[in-house]
gemmi code that builds the backbone of each chain (N, CA, C; Angstrom):
import gemmi

chains = {
    "A": [
        ("MET", (0.817, -1.046, -0.173), (-0.026, -0.398, -0.147), (0.775, 1.274, 0.130)),
        ("SER", (-0.006, 2.037, -0.767), (1.482, 3.369, -0.880), (1.387, 4.256, -0.040)),
        ("VAL", (2.099, 5.286, 0.037), (1.944, 6.256, 1.857), (0.639, 7.153, 0.944)),
        ("GLN", (0.343, 7.614, -0.023), (-0.792, 8.151, -0.638), (-1.976, 7.842, -0.584)),
        ("THR", (-2.273, 6.052, -0.745), (-3.515, 5.543, -0.404), (-3.458, 4.793, 1.414)),
        ("VAL", (-2.508, 5.131, 1.982), (-3.239, 5.045, 3.535), (-4.122, 6.332, 3.849)),
        ("ARG", (-4.021, 7.238, 3.384), (-4.645, 8.773, 3.204), (-6.164, 8.432, 2.837)),
        ("SER", (-5.881, 8.441, 1.226), (-6.571, 8.861, 0.225), (-7.481, 7.650, 0.712)),
        ("GLU", (-7.504, 6.304, 1.073), (-8.213, 5.536, 1.417), (-9.404, 5.637, 2.381)),
        ("TRP", (-8.682, 5.803, 3.671), (-9.298, 6.195, 4.661), (-10.514, 7.564, 4.811)),
        ("LEU", (-9.798, 8.366, 3.867), (-10.763, 9.569, 3.478), (-12.446, 9.243, 2.261)),
        ("ALA", (-11.386, 8.200, 2.024), (-12.906, 7.438, 0.690), (-13.860, 7.140, 1.614)),
        ("ALA", (-13.157, 6.137, 2.448), (-13.442, 5.061, 2.809), (-15.085, 5.816, 3.739)),
        ("LEU", (-14.607, 6.902, 4.820), (-15.303, 8.049, 4.988), (-16.022, 9.090, 4.446)),
        ("ALA", (-15.807, 9.226, 3.348), (-16.863, 9.684, 2.044), (-18.079, 8.905, 2.131)),
        ("ALA", (-17.575, 7.870, 1.748), (-18.649, 6.744, 1.364), (-19.940, 6.928, 1.990)),
        ("SER", (-19.469, 6.795, 3.887), (-20.222, 6.661, 4.819), (-21.035, 7.843, 5.125)),
        ("LEU", (-20.707, 8.931, 4.968), (-21.318, 9.991, 4.938), (-22.721, 10.582, 4.847)),
        ("ARG", (-23.342, 10.909, 5.531), (-25.034, 11.047, 5.102), (-25.171, 12.572, 5.439)),
        ("GLY", (-25.961, 13.478, 4.675), (-26.540, 15.194, 4.918), (-26.336, 15.843, 3.487)),
        ("SER", (-26.203, 16.830, 3.757), (-25.993, 17.880, 3.023), (-24.527, 17.662, 1.897)),
        ("ARG", (-23.969, 17.835, 0.572), (-23.445, 17.298, -0.252), (-21.940, 18.708, 0.281)),
        ("ARG", (-22.548, 19.581, 0.726), (-22.000, 20.645, 1.049), (-21.283, 20.827, 2.225)),
        ("ALA", (-21.813, 20.251, 2.844), (-21.532, 20.043, 4.287), (-20.870, 18.939, 4.463)),
        ("LYS", (-20.940, 17.468, 3.965), (-20.000, 16.667, 3.738), (-18.016, 17.319, 3.606)),
        ("ARG", (-18.441, 18.018, 1.797), (-17.810, 18.312, 1.686), (-16.348, 18.924, 2.344)),
        ("ARG", (-16.976, 19.917, 3.330), (-16.405, 20.805, 4.522), (-15.618, 19.717, 5.281)),
        ("LEU", (-16.789, 18.759, 5.468), (-15.838, 17.937, 6.722), (-14.907, 16.950, 6.142)),
        ("ILE", (-14.795, 17.077, 4.836), (-13.542, 16.331, 4.303), (-12.264, 17.231, 3.947)),
        ("LEU", (-12.567, 18.605, 3.737), (-11.486, 19.481, 3.236), (-10.948, 19.378, 4.742)),
        ("GLU", (-11.504, 19.779, 6.164), (-11.087, 19.556, 7.425), (-10.442, 18.847, 7.256)),
        ("LEU", (-10.391, 17.487, 7.161), (-9.740, 16.071, 7.669), (-8.476, 15.960, 6.850)),
        ("GLU", (-8.466, 16.379, 5.421), (-7.604, 16.261, 5.066), (-6.086, 17.128, 5.339)),
        ("GLY", (-7.052, 18.783, 5.621), (-6.331, 20.051, 6.133), (-5.169, 18.802, 7.877)),
        ("HIS", (-5.800, 18.620, 8.825), (-5.574, 17.703, 9.931), (-4.634, 17.078, 9.150)),
        ("LEU", (-4.883, 15.989, 8.667), (-4.049, 15.052, 7.935), (-2.486, 16.021, 7.674)),
        ("GLU", (-2.606, 16.664, 6.991), (-1.669, 17.471, 6.469), (-1.206, 17.832, 7.800)),
        ("ASP", (-1.460, 18.742, 8.439), (-0.687, 19.232, 9.815), (0.028, 17.901, 10.839)),
        ("ALA", (-1.090, 17.057, 11.041), (-0.489, 16.050, 11.924), (0.988, 15.314, 11.297)),
        ("ILE", (0.580, 14.930, 9.708), (1.771, 14.393, 9.178), (3.239, 15.133, 9.334)),
        ("ALA", (2.926, 16.218, 9.098), (3.842, 17.158, 9.621), (4.917, 17.342, 10.323)),
        ("ALA", (3.708, 17.403, 11.477), (4.537, 16.962, 12.781), (4.864, 15.951, 13.407)),
        ("GLU", (4.834, 15.370, 12.623), (5.072, 13.661, 12.819), (6.551, 13.357, 12.245)),
        ("ILE", (6.940, 14.165, 11.071), (7.865, 14.423, 10.067), (9.294, 15.321, 10.850)),
        ("ARG", (8.539, 16.402, 11.503), (9.253, 17.325, 12.431), (10.077, 16.375, 13.510)),
        ("ALA", (8.969, 15.949, 14.220), (9.591, 14.865, 15.231), (10.368, 13.797, 14.962)),
        ("GLY", (10.635, 13.493, 13.650), (11.698, 12.755, 13.417), (11.118, 11.473, 12.616)),
        ("THR", (9.492, 11.263, 12.436), (9.109, 9.844, 12.491), (9.573, 9.991, 10.172)),
        ("GLU", (9.619, 8.775, 9.954), (10.230, 8.781, 8.401), (8.598, 8.701, 8.440)),
        ("PRO", (7.965, 9.350, 6.906), (6.686, 10.040, 6.352), (5.682, 8.936, 5.841)),
        ("HIS", (6.271, 7.655, 5.503), (5.510, 6.655, 5.451), (4.642, 6.562, 6.420)),
        ("ALA", (5.614, 6.812, 7.664), (5.134, 5.779, 9.202), (4.327, 7.379, 9.983)),
        ("ALA", (4.725, 8.259, 9.344), (4.226, 9.432, 9.663), (2.698, 9.870, 9.280)),
        ("GLU", (2.584, 9.062, 8.277), (0.943, 9.324, 7.861), (0.090, 8.460, 7.673)),
        ("THR", (1.372, 7.190, 8.720), (0.245, 5.828, 8.811), (-0.376, 6.235, 9.948)),
        ("ALA", (0.750, 6.627, 10.841), (0.341, 7.005, 12.646), (-1.202, 8.461, 12.638)),
        ("ALA", (-0.480, 9.485, 11.772), (-1.455, 10.267, 11.393), (-2.980, 10.243, 11.294)),
        ("VAL", (-3.482, 9.153, 10.748), (-4.502, 8.044, 9.633), (-5.100, 7.313, 11.248)),
        ("ASP", (-3.984, 6.493, 12.029), (-4.769, 5.771, 12.974), (-5.245, 6.418, 14.261)),
        ("ARG", (-4.472, 7.797, 14.700), (-4.722, 8.583, 15.390), (-6.226, 9.573, 15.175)),
        ("LEU", (-6.625, 9.249, 13.437), (-7.730, 10.176, 13.570), (-9.141, 9.088, 14.473)),
        ("GLY", (-8.525, 7.359, 13.983), (-9.779, 6.702, 14.467), (-10.551, 6.219, 13.178)),
        ("SER", (-11.151, 4.901, 13.436), (-11.929, 4.692, 12.297), (-13.261, 5.406, 11.614)),
        ("ALA", (-12.649, 5.415, 10.508), (-13.626, 6.459, 9.319), (-15.068, 5.691, 10.047)),
        ("SER", (-15.831, 4.385, 10.101), (-17.031, 4.113, 9.884), (-17.378, 5.138, 11.704)),
        ("ASP", (-16.637, 5.090, 12.533), (-16.934, 5.275, 13.602), (-17.112, 6.626, 13.685)),
        ("ILE", (-16.403, 7.230, 12.943), (-16.557, 8.923, 12.551), (-17.619, 9.010, 11.674)),
        ("ALA", (-18.214, 8.478, 10.824), (-19.155, 8.395, 10.337), (-20.823, 8.190, 10.881)),
        ("ALA", (-20.316, 7.278, 11.924), (-21.522, 6.959, 12.757), (-22.240, 8.641, 13.556)),
        ("ARG", (-20.620, 9.378, 14.064), (-21.291, 10.243, 14.978), (-21.713, 11.402, 14.197)),
        ("TRP", (-21.193, 11.303, 12.736), (-21.738, 12.530, 11.846), (-22.710, 11.837, 11.394)),
        ("ASN", (-23.429, 11.063, 11.055), (-24.449, 10.691, 10.610), (-25.776, 10.849, 11.780)),
        ("ALA", (-25.516, 10.410, 12.778), (-27.039, 10.669, 13.918), (-26.535, 12.036, 14.288)),
        ("ASP", (-25.831, 12.933, 13.748), (-25.848, 14.476, 14.502), (-26.683, 15.264, 13.170)),
        ("ALA", (-26.333, 14.467, 11.343), (-27.185, 14.941, 10.303), (-28.610, 14.449, 10.839)),
        ("HIS", (-28.638, 13.581, 11.226), (-30.188, 12.806, 11.278), (-30.969, 13.695, 12.304)),
        ("ARG", (-30.219, 14.021, 13.256), (-30.266, 14.956, 14.535), (-30.848, 16.382, 14.341)),
        ("ARG", (-30.229, 16.825, 13.585), (-30.226, 18.160, 12.601), (-31.030, 18.551, 12.075)),
        ("ARG", (-31.575, 17.306, 10.767), (-32.898, 17.244, 10.069), (-33.820, 17.652, 11.327)),
        ("TRP", (-34.370, 16.601, 11.746), (-35.641, 17.311, 12.569), (-35.659, 17.898, 13.124)),
        ("GLN", (-34.649, 18.654, 13.347), (-34.495, 19.993, 14.375), (-35.144, 20.911, 12.812)),
        ("VAL", (-34.532, 20.821, 11.897), (-35.349, 21.940, 11.124), (-36.399, 21.781, 10.412)),
        ("ARG", (-37.354, 20.102, 10.457), (-38.081, 19.749, 10.102), (-39.512, 20.491, 11.428)),
        ("GLY", (-38.699, 20.301, 12.483), (-39.421, 21.003, 13.601), (-39.581, 22.333, 13.798)),
        ("LYS", (-38.596, 23.369, 13.123), (-38.403, 24.630, 12.998), (-39.721, 24.766, 11.904)),
        ("VAL", (-39.862, 24.414, 11.123), (-40.586, 24.103, 9.717), (-41.609, 24.323, 9.978)),
        ("LEU", (-41.836, 23.248, 11.231), (-42.999, 22.896, 11.524), (-43.424, 24.415, 12.485)),
        ("ALA", (-43.099, 24.180, 13.478), (-43.315, 25.669, 14.574), (-43.760, 27.186, 13.749)),
        ("SER", (-42.657, 27.441, 12.521), (-43.160, 28.180, 11.968), (-44.380, 28.418, 11.189)),
        ("ALA", (-44.770, 27.006, 10.665), (-46.179, 26.982, 9.412), (-47.116, 27.291, 11.117)),
        ("LEU", (-46.878, 26.454, 11.936), (-48.449, 26.996, 13.194), (-48.248, 28.188, 13.846)),
        ("ALA", (-47.030, 28.508, 13.364), (-46.972, 30.366, 13.648), (-48.283, 31.231, 13.507)),
        ("VAL", (-47.864, 30.866, 11.536), (-48.270, 31.704, 10.952), (-49.622, 31.006, 10.567)),
        ("ALA", (-50.067, 30.071, 10.633), (-51.620, 30.017, 10.866), (-52.472, 29.943, 12.133)),
        ("ALA", (-51.425, 30.584, 13.405), (-52.236, 30.879, 14.387), (-52.439, 32.357, 13.989)),
        ("VAL", (-51.520, 33.097, 13.360), (-51.720, 34.635, 13.070), (-53.027, 35.058, 11.891)),
        ("VAL", (-53.416, 33.930, 10.888), (-53.987, 34.346, 9.809), (-54.850, 33.545, 9.685)),
        ("ALA", (-55.750, 32.679, 10.753), (-56.678, 31.694, 10.642), (-57.503, 32.795, 11.765)),
        ("PRO", (-57.433, 33.726, 12.581), (-58.200, 34.528, 13.177), (-58.468, 35.849, 11.981)),
        ("VAL", (-57.659, 36.257, 11.665), (-57.864, 36.947, 10.369), (-58.693, 36.478, 9.582)),
        ("GLY", (-58.545, 35.034, 8.386), (-59.490, 34.387, 7.899), (-60.917, 34.446, 8.383)),
        ("LEU", (-60.738, 34.109, 9.469), (-62.388, 33.491, 10.234), (-62.989, 34.901, 10.335)),
        ("ALA", (-62.633, 36.185, 10.700), (-63.410, 37.146, 11.063), (-63.708, 37.600, 9.781)),
        ("GLN", (-63.069, 37.555, 8.175), (-63.657, 37.819, 7.001), (-65.040, 37.165, 6.661)),
        ("VAL", (-65.190, 36.110, 6.949), (-66.226, 34.586, 6.793), (-67.295, 35.746, 7.624)),
        ("PRO", (-68.731, 36.027, 6.324), (-69.792, 36.679, 7.264), (-70.607, 35.752, 8.358)),
        ("THR", (-70.755, 36.536, 9.173), (-71.137, 36.038, 10.141), (-72.906, 35.967, 10.548)),
        ("HIS", (-73.500, 36.962, 9.172), (-74.672, 37.060, 9.689), (-75.442, 36.324, 8.665)),
        ("LYS", (-76.449, 35.612, 8.436), (-76.908, 34.705, 7.757), (-77.903, 36.075, 6.546)),
        ("PRO", (-78.069, 35.488, 5.065), (-78.560, 36.222, 4.555), (-79.840, 36.648, 4.877)),
        ("LYS", (-80.593, 37.551, 4.752), (-81.562, 37.787, 4.420), (-82.886, 36.689, 3.969)),
        ("PRO", (-83.749, 35.674, 4.731), (-84.544, 34.929, 4.219), (-85.240, 35.727, 2.901)),
        ("HIS", (-85.372, 35.164, 1.700), (-86.085, 35.669, 0.236), (-87.654, 35.338, 0.680)),
        ("THR", (-88.430, 36.397, 1.498), (-89.512, 36.290, 1.846), (-90.575, 36.467, 1.172)),
        ("ALA", (-90.207, 37.516, -0.071), (-91.230, 37.498, -1.080), (-91.572, 36.912, -1.910)),
        ("ARG", (-92.712, 35.974, -1.691), (-93.250, 34.769, -2.625), (-94.274, 35.885, -3.812)),
        ("THR", (-93.845, 35.093, -5.315), (-94.875, 35.401, -5.928), (-95.668, 33.766, -5.741)),
        ("ASP", (-96.883, 34.219, -6.647), (-98.050, 33.450, -6.832), (-98.295, 33.385, -8.589)),
        ("ALA", (-99.151, 32.564, -8.768), (-98.958, 31.970, -10.104), (-99.425, 33.207, -11.060)),
        ("SER", (-100.387, 34.290, -10.509), (-100.370, 35.407, -11.396), (-99.381, 36.038, -11.270)),
        ("GLY", (-98.135, 36.045, -10.499), (-97.204, 36.584, -10.429), (-97.483, 38.045, -9.690)),
        ("THR", (-98.093, 37.996, -8.651), (-98.359, 38.934, -7.648), (-97.847, 38.280, -6.149)),
        ("SER", (-96.983, 39.594, -5.659), (-96.784, 39.024, -4.717), (-97.848, 38.714, -3.410)),
        ("SER", (-97.344, 37.541, -2.313), (-98.943, 37.256, -1.284), (-98.366, 38.183, -0.268)),
        ("ARG", (-97.604, 39.090, -0.873), (-97.277, 39.672, 1.039), (-97.427, 41.373, 0.191)),
        ("GLN", (-97.890, 41.439, -0.301), (-98.096, 42.986, -0.681), (-99.215, 42.871, 0.152)),
        ("ALA", (-99.776, 44.416, 0.494), (-100.216, 45.178, 1.501), (-101.803, 44.196, 1.694)),
        ("PRO", (-102.241, 44.313, 2.510), (-104.078, 44.034, 2.211), (-104.542, 44.865, 1.427)),
        ("ARG", (-106.083, 44.214, 0.433), (-106.657, 45.056, -0.145), (-107.026, 45.647, 0.956)),
        ("ALA", (-107.876, 46.560, 0.238), (-109.115, 47.152, 1.154), (-109.783, 46.811, 1.186)),
        ("SER", (-110.874, 46.721, 2.189), (-112.193, 46.310, 1.902), (-112.900, 46.639, 1.347)),
        ("PRO", (-113.886, 45.345, 0.277), (-114.530, 45.721, -0.949), (-115.477, 46.907, -0.061)),
        ("SER", (-115.616, 48.399, -1.094), (-116.423, 49.334, -0.351), (-118.328, 48.628, 0.367)),
        ("HIS", (-118.320, 47.796, -0.566), (-119.519, 47.332, -0.527), (-120.381, 46.475, 0.960)),
        ("LEU", (-119.346, 45.594, 1.216), (-119.318, 44.926, 2.426), (-118.781, 46.065, 3.726)),
        ("VAL", (-118.086, 46.756, 3.135), (-117.570, 47.613, 4.156), (-118.715, 48.553, 4.543)),
        ("SER", (-119.345, 49.220, 3.579), (-120.918, 49.528, 3.577), (-122.123, 49.360, 4.687)),
        ("ALA", (-122.212, 47.582, 3.777), (-123.087, 47.081, 4.603), (-122.301, 46.247, 6.119)),
        ("GLY", (-121.186, 46.007, 6.738), (-120.516, 46.345, 8.221), (-121.795, 47.444, 8.392)),
        ("ARG", (-121.376, 48.304, 8.273), (-121.868, 49.796, 9.221), (-122.779, 50.162, 8.972)),
        ("GLY", (-123.722, 49.244, 7.899), (-125.353, 49.302, 8.390), (-125.712, 48.699, 9.055)),
        ("ARG", (-124.841, 47.575, 9.809), (-125.398, 46.921, 11.138), (-125.500, 47.704, 12.208)),
    ],
    "B": [
        ("MET", (-5.820, 4.861, 33.618), (-7.425, 4.967, 33.685), (-7.697, 4.383, 32.370)),
        ("THR", (-9.167, 3.572, 32.812), (-9.583, 2.427, 31.980), (-10.972, 3.046, 31.118)),
        ("ARG", (-11.270, 4.229, 31.262), (-12.276, 4.664, 30.556), (-11.788, 6.061, 30.316)),
        ("ASP", (-12.489, 6.472, 29.175), (-12.308, 7.204, 27.791), (-13.304, 8.739, 28.601)),
        ("PRO", (-12.512, 9.847, 29.808), (-13.432, 10.062, 30.166), (-13.112, 11.743, 28.818)),
        ("PHE", (-13.174, 11.423, 27.693), (-12.524, 12.433, 27.071), (-13.892, 13.039, 26.253)),
        ("SER", (-14.742, 11.664, 25.908), (-15.858, 12.198, 25.142), (-17.158, 12.488, 25.782)),
        ("GLY", (-17.065, 11.753, 27.085), (-18.487, 12.451, 27.959), (-17.910, 14.234, 28.483)),
        ("HIS", (-17.064, 14.769, 28.133), (-16.895, 16.279, 28.249), (-16.536, 16.558, 26.991)),
        ("LEU", (-16.491, 15.874, 25.920), (-16.100, 16.618, 25.106), (-16.616, 18.021, 24.800)),
        ("ASP", (-17.691, 18.508, 24.165), (-18.479, 19.649, 24.433), (-17.212, 20.779, 24.937)),
        ("LEU", (-17.749, 20.726, 26.310), (-17.249, 21.427, 27.158), (-15.404, 21.919, 26.558)),
        ("LEU", (-14.974, 20.861, 26.466), (-13.485, 20.894, 26.140), (-13.233, 21.966, 24.724)),
        ("LEU", (-14.530, 21.285, 23.773), (-13.523, 21.958, 22.825), (-13.974, 23.826, 23.166)),
        ("LEU", (-15.482, 23.974, 24.157), (-15.575, 25.076, 23.669), (-14.415, 25.922, 24.703)),
        ("ALA", (-13.903, 25.647, 25.659), (-12.429, 25.899, 26.462), (-11.380, 26.308, 25.488)),
        ("ALA", (-11.104, 25.477, 24.490), (-10.043, 25.288, 24.014), (-10.205, 26.056, 23.281)),
        ("LEU", (-11.312, 26.626, 22.279), (-11.411, 28.100, 21.662), (-11.904, 29.133, 22.529)),
        ("ARG", (-11.572, 29.320, 23.895), (-12.285, 30.838, 24.816), (-11.149, 31.697, 24.555)),
        ("ALA", (-9.967, 31.262, 24.530), (-8.641, 32.373, 23.800), (-8.929, 32.889, 23.068)),
        ("GLU", (-8.975, 31.953, 21.837), (-8.787, 32.043, 20.325), (-8.899, 31.798, 19.768)),
        ("PRO", (-9.519, 32.218, 18.186), (-10.007, 31.128, 17.463), (-8.896, 30.264, 16.833)),
        ("ARG", (-9.419, 28.635, 16.615), (-8.300, 27.896, 16.252), (-9.274, 27.212, 15.554)),
        ("HIS", (-8.511, 25.968, 14.247), (-9.001, 25.322, 13.411), (-8.910, 23.678, 14.257)),
        ("GLY", (-9.082, 22.927, 13.006), (-9.538, 21.459, 14.608), (-8.166, 20.899, 14.595)),
        ("TYR", (-7.549, 20.865, 13.744), (-5.635, 20.557, 14.369), (-5.362, 21.206, 15.684)),
        ("ALA", (-5.599, 22.353, 15.847), (-5.182, 23.311, 16.554), (-6.066, 23.389, 17.882)),
        ("VAL", (-6.839, 22.868, 17.990), (-8.331, 22.358, 18.714), (-7.704, 21.146, 19.868)),
        ("ILE", (-7.124, 20.254, 19.038), (-6.743, 19.196, 19.034), (-5.533, 19.239, 20.214)),
        ("ASP", (-5.017, 19.604, 18.961), (-3.224, 19.985, 19.587), (-3.194, 21.174, 21.165)),
        ("HIS", (-4.270, 21.897, 21.466), (-4.199, 22.539, 22.436), (-4.571, 21.655, 23.467)),
        ("VAL", (-5.808, 21.149, 23.064), (-6.269, 20.313, 24.325), (-5.754, 19.036, 24.876)),
        ("SER", (-5.204, 18.467, 24.151), (-3.526, 17.681, 24.301), (-2.720, 17.769, 25.251)),
        ("ARG", (-2.102, 19.054, 24.499), (-1.218, 19.797, 25.611), (-1.555, 20.529, 27.351)),
        ("ALA", (-2.599, 21.081, 27.174), (-2.570, 21.646, 28.517), (-3.529, 20.266, 29.138)),
        ("SER", (-4.136, 19.162, 28.740), (-4.271, 17.935, 29.751), (-2.819, 17.184, 29.745)),
        ("GLY", (-1.975, 17.668, 29.105), (-0.717, 16.520, 29.667), (-0.898, 15.251, 28.467)),
        ("GLY", (-1.656, 15.487, 27.862), (-1.735, 14.264, 26.602), (-2.595, 12.995, 27.925)),
        ("ARG", (-3.126, 13.771, 28.579), (-4.175, 12.179, 29.418), (-5.434, 11.721, 28.810)),
        ("PHE", (-5.661, 12.318, 27.669), (-7.169, 11.928, 27.095), (-6.620, 11.266, 25.902)),
        ("ALA", (-7.109, 9.690, 26.081), (-6.977, 8.778, 24.489), (-8.314, 8.975, 24.192)),
        ("TYR", (-8.202, 9.695, 22.492), (-9.534, 9.358, 21.931), (-9.400, 9.639, 20.588)),
        ("GLN", (-10.012, 9.081, 20.028), (-10.206, 9.171, 18.121), (-9.958, 10.338, 17.891)),
        ("GLU", (-9.002, 11.089, 17.615), (-8.684, 12.704, 16.793), (-10.137, 12.644, 16.054)),
        ("GLY", (-10.622, 12.584, 14.848), (-11.722, 12.760, 14.210), (-12.250, 12.758, 14.595)),
        ("THR", (-12.885, 12.401, 15.942), (-14.810, 12.797, 16.348), (-14.836, 14.379, 16.631)),
        ("VAL", (-13.492, 14.818, 16.629), (-13.833, 16.344, 17.164), (-14.546, 17.057, 16.234)),
        ("TYR", (-13.992, 16.304, 14.499), (-14.684, 17.462, 13.395), (-16.243, 17.154, 13.450)),
        ("PRO", (-16.713, 16.357, 13.620), (-18.293, 16.164, 13.730), (-18.825, 17.205, 15.006)),
        ("ALA", (-18.187, 17.094, 16.413), (-18.411, 17.644, 17.405), (-18.273, 19.083, 17.592)),
        ("LEU", (-17.699, 19.667, 16.694), (-17.213, 21.030, 15.788), (-18.439, 21.443, 15.335)),
        ("HIS", (-18.124, 20.572, 14.027), (-20.010, 21.110, 13.146), (-21.244, 20.989, 14.127)),
        ("ARG", (-21.128, 20.280, 14.863), (-22.384, 19.933, 15.603), (-23.008, 21.633, 16.979)),
        ("LEU", (-21.067, 21.826, 17.210), (-21.599, 23.257, 18.054), (-21.600, 24.407, 17.617)),
        ("GLU", (-21.150, 24.040, 16.074), (-21.652, 25.386, 15.270), (-23.123, 25.361, 14.766)),
        ("ALA", (-24.057, 24.307, 14.413), (-24.992, 24.163, 14.231), (-25.816, 24.422, 15.312)),
        ("ASP", (-25.553, 24.599, 16.713), (-26.239, 25.042, 18.021), (-25.965, 25.921, 17.831)),
        ("GLY", (-25.235, 27.045, 17.147), (-25.126, 28.076, 17.482), (-23.888, 28.558, 18.304)),
        ("LEU", (-23.335, 27.661, 18.957), (-22.176, 27.653, 19.817), (-20.664, 28.586, 19.438)),
        ("LEU", (-20.470, 28.017, 18.236), (-19.625, 28.345, 17.259), (-19.939, 29.206, 15.890)),
        ("ARG", (-18.871, 29.615, 15.538), (-18.947, 30.393, 13.842), (-17.674, 29.971, 13.838)),
        ("SER", (-17.714, 29.754, 12.228), (-16.618, 29.380, 11.503), (-16.555, 29.922, 10.000)),
        ("ARG", (-14.620, 30.406, 9.554), (-14.840, 30.888, 8.354), (-13.570, 29.518, 7.948)),
        ("TRP", (-13.318, 30.058, 6.455), (-12.033, 29.432, 6.178), (-10.862, 30.717, 6.373)),
        ("SER", (-9.592, 30.427, 6.526), (-8.719, 31.183, 6.714), (-7.325, 30.807, 6.327)),
        ("GLU", (-6.380, 31.350, 5.961), (-5.097, 30.765, 5.414), (-4.404, 30.922, 6.916)),
        ("VAL", (-3.798, 29.819, 7.316), (-3.199, 29.716, 8.416), (-2.094, 29.279, 8.091)),
        ("GLU", (-0.778, 29.618, 7.883), (0.502, 29.516, 7.849), (0.800, 29.227, 6.544)),
        ("GLY", (-0.254, 30.027, 5.466), (0.113, 28.817, 4.387), (-0.697, 28.431, 3.761)),
        ("ARG", (-1.712, 27.731, 4.462), (-2.623, 26.236, 3.936), (-4.057, 26.893, 5.217)),
        ("ARG", (-5.551, 26.754, 4.201), (-6.515, 27.342, 3.545), (-7.266, 26.243, 5.337)),
        ("ARG", (-7.661, 26.330, 6.117), (-8.087, 26.266, 7.101), (-9.109, 26.813, 7.886)),
        ("ARG", (-10.203, 25.583, 8.317), (-11.440, 26.128, 8.889), (-11.252, 26.119, 10.364)),
        ("VAL", (-11.380, 27.525, 10.506), (-11.477, 28.519, 11.981), (-12.186, 28.572, 12.642)),
        ("TYR", (-12.909, 28.046, 14.111), (-13.491, 27.870, 14.465), (-13.409, 29.291, 15.444)),
        ("GLU", (-13.966, 29.806, 16.349), (-14.605, 31.208, 17.387), (-15.708, 30.512, 17.815)),
        ("LEU", (-16.078, 30.903, 19.416), (-17.056, 30.894, 20.010), (-17.933, 32.240, 19.988)),
        ("THR", (-18.928, 32.175, 19.822), (-20.447, 33.384, 19.298), (-20.642, 33.238, 20.738)),
        ("PRO", (-21.652, 34.771, 21.398), (-21.768, 35.259, 22.736), (-22.086, 33.879, 22.921)),
        ("LYS", (-23.417, 33.589, 22.345), (-24.173, 31.889, 23.090), (-23.103, 31.303, 23.448)),
        ("GLY", (-22.028, 31.029, 22.218), (-21.028, 29.691, 23.023), (-20.510, 30.125, 24.577)),
        ("VAL", (-20.211, 31.725, 24.674), (-18.883, 32.197, 25.938), (-20.187, 31.605, 27.011)),
        ("LYS", (-21.767, 32.038, 27.087), (-22.295, 31.706, 27.815), (-22.271, 30.335, 28.294)),
        ("ALA", (-22.305, 29.226, 27.235), (-22.878, 27.697, 27.404), (-21.380, 27.429, 28.049)),
        ("LEU", (-20.618, 27.959, 27.408), (-19.216, 27.409, 28.675), (-19.232, 27.812, 29.357)),
        ("ASP", (-19.540, 29.152, 30.388), (-19.625, 29.527, 31.593), (-21.074, 28.601, 32.330)),
        ("GLY", (-21.322, 28.162, 31.794), (-22.882, 27.503, 32.326), (-22.383, 25.716, 32.301)),
        ("ARG", (-21.701, 25.148, 31.858), (-20.938, 23.909, 31.691), (-19.851, 23.789, 32.859)),
        ("ARG", (-18.991, 24.995, 32.939), (-17.729, 25.026, 33.977), (-18.435, 25.194, 34.760)),
        ("ARG", (-19.546, 25.640, 35.173), (-19.938, 25.923, 36.492), (-20.325, 24.525, 37.298)),
        ("ASP", (-21.218, 23.491, 36.038), (-21.842, 22.273, 36.197), (-20.590, 21.613, 36.614)),
        ("TRP", (-19.867, 21.568, 35.813), (-18.134, 20.884, 36.093), (-17.664, 20.900, 37.309)),
        ("GLU", (-17.409, 21.746, 38.064), (-16.870, 22.689, 39.107), (-18.333, 21.911, 40.249)),
        ("ARG", (-19.366, 22.245, 40.194), (-19.811, 21.826, 41.374), (-19.590, 20.249, 40.910)),
        ("PHE", (-19.925, 19.193, 40.094), (-19.961, 18.129, 40.170), (-18.623, 17.606, 40.509)),
        ("SER", (-17.590, 18.167, 40.302), (-16.189, 17.781, 40.440), (-15.808, 18.202, 41.921)),
        ("HIS", (-16.410, 19.224, 42.575), (-16.449, 19.501, 43.723), (-17.308, 18.646, 44.700)),
        ("GLY", (-18.067, 17.900, 44.159), (-19.329, 16.992, 45.084), (-18.348, 15.293, 45.047)),
        ("VAL", (-17.564, 15.297, 44.110), (-17.355, 13.806, 44.055), (-15.594, 14.164, 44.875)),
        ("SER", (-15.121, 15.436, 44.508), (-13.919, 15.145, 45.408), (-13.972, 15.228, 47.108)),
        ("SER", (-15.706, 15.816, 47.447), (-15.953, 15.619, 48.709), (-16.131, 14.112, 49.143)),
        ("VAL", (-16.882, 13.551, 48.499), (-16.552, 12.407, 48.913), (-15.554, 11.261, 48.719)),
        ("LEU", (-14.770, 11.183, 47.914), (-13.451, 10.609, 47.624), (-12.870, 11.130, 49.037)),
        ("GLU", (-12.750, 12.491, 49.584), (-11.831, 12.481, 50.887), (-12.805, 12.307, 52.060)),
        ("GLY", (-14.007, 11.828, 51.814), (-14.537, 10.911, 53.138), (-14.126, 9.496, 53.477)),
        ("ILE", (-13.760, 9.033, 51.556), (-12.958, 7.389, 52.045), (-12.455, 7.387, 53.172)),
    ],
}
model = gemmi.Model(1)
for chain_id, residues in chains.items():
    chain = gemmi.Chain(chain_id)
    for i, (resn, *xyz) in enumerate(residues, 1):
        res = gemmi.Residue()
        res.name, res.seqid = resn, gemmi.SeqId(i, " ")
        for name, pos in zip(("N", "CA", "C"), xyz):
            atom = gemmi.Atom()
            atom.name, atom.element = name, gemmi.Element(name[0])
            atom.pos, atom.b_iso = gemmi.Position(*pos), 0.0
            res.add_atom(atom)
        chain.add_residue(res)
    model.add_chain(chain)
structure = gemmi.Structure()
structure.add_model(model)
structure.setup_entities()
């Protein structure tokens, strides 16, 4: 296994196991690449031979699957946090909008259409006709 | 020491390592290692998911920066992170004092 392979295989194994947004995963990989550069440089400064330095730095990082498991657990938690925030926002908007919407709904019933027309086309609610004059006069006569 | 005391207090140690100044991940790990006298055995890679988590929680913020000619993600405490560190430090001191008191009675 070449020196480059130790590092690149570890990073490839990690990248393959990570979940979450592509941007966040890319950032994590870049940070770990930088970490490995610094760790290898420190090992070499301390007198370690380059191949051993790279192997030691990768070993100290730990198991790629363990790190991916921690990352994935956090990504899962973050996803649910975002969903919770979206739901809370939606409920807050609904709590403001719903009463306003309900207030605009007409609350009084429309007046019933009381005027009925009979077959002749005249309204049955018209003012009562004046009594026939002959009956009135007959009544008066009693 | 048979058990890893690091992981249970990882967040506190990371926040504390960033109290004095902004640092990138490797510098945070190096600082914790030096300050603790190398007492903690842990997988260094686990620090990075923790840094991302603390940032997502609003306790840290980060930016890309040139450090000794290399591009590194540098973290710093937010005001919320400073408060969180102070609170967790008090919790730790109470806990530590309680344990010490019990041990002294043995």
